[in-house]
C-alpha positions in Angstrom: 98.4 81.4 71.9 97.9 80.6 75.5 98.6 76.9 74.9 101.9 77.9 73.2 102.9 80.1 76.2 102.1 77.3 78.6 104.3 74.9 76.7 107.1 77.5 76.6 106.8 78.1 80.4 106.8 74.4 81.0 109.9 73.9 78.8 111.7 76.7 80.6 110.9 75.2 84.0 112.0 71.7 82.9 115.2 73.1 81.5 116.0 75.1 84.6 114.7 72.7 87.2 118.2 71.7 88.2 119.2 75.4 88.5 116.2 76.1 90.8 116.8 72.9 92.8 120.5 73.9 93.3 119.5 77.4 94.3 116.9 76.1 96.8 119.5 73.9 98.5 122.3 76.4 98.5 122.7 77.9 102.0 123.7 81.3 100.4 120.2 81.6 98.9 118.2 84.1 100.9 115.2 82.7 102.8 112.7 84.7 100.9 114.0 83.5 97.6 114.1 79.9 98.9 110.5 80.2 100.0 109.4 81.6 96.6 111.3 78.7 94.8 109.6 76.2 97.1 106.2 77.7 96.3 106.9 77.6 92.5 108.1 74.0 92.6 105.3 73.0 95.0 102.6 74.7 92.8 103.8 72.8 89.7 103.7 69.5 91.6 100.2 70.0 93.1 97.7 67.4 91.8 95.2 70.2 91.3 95.1 73.9 90.2 93.8 76.8 92.2 91.7 77.6 89.1 90.8 74.4 87.3 92.0 74.1 83.7 88.4 73.4 82.4 87.5 77.1 83.0 88.3 78.8 79.7 91.3 81.1 79.7 91.5 81.6 83.5 92.3 77.9 84.0 95.4 78.1 81.9 96.4 81.6 83.0 97.0 80.6 86.6 99.8 78.2 85.4 101.1 80.8 83.0 101.2 83.6 85.5 101.7 82.2 89.0 104.8 79.9 88.5 106.8 82.4 86.4 105.9 85.2 88.8 107.2 83.2 91.7 110.4 82.3 89.9 111.0 85.9 88.8 110.4 87.1 92.3 112.8 84.5 93.7 115.5 85.4 91.2 115.1 89.1 92.1 115.5 88.3 95.8 118.9 86.7 95.4 122.4 87.9 94.4 122.7 87.8 90.6 126.1 86.2 90.8 124.6 83.3 92.8 121.9 82.7 90.1 124.5 82.8 87.4 126.8 80.4 89.2 124.1 77.8 89.4 123.0 78.4 85.7 126.6 78.0 84.5 127.1 74.8 86.7 124.0 73.2 85.3 124.3 74.2 81.6 128.1 73.7 81.4 127.7 70.2 82.8 124.9 69.5 80.3 127.0 70.7 77.4 129.9 68.5 78.5 127.7 65.4 78.7 126.5 65.8 75.1 
């Protein structure tokens, strides 16, 4: 169950990475949202976890909770139309390239 949620979270992050990257570099993105996106991206790129994965349950929960929480908070701290604009840009261009 936890492993499946981790895989889903990872897939969501990979699928939306270009959206988050675009939002991070967009000057219209509020500073707080930009900082939260930076923290989410940075946390996923860290070579270590705050709670090591070998600790049963807690080791996976930090990945399952921290990154999505940071992303949700970032999205809530930006205008919804800005988020939608970047989602459409990324997913429309992905659909045209297939």
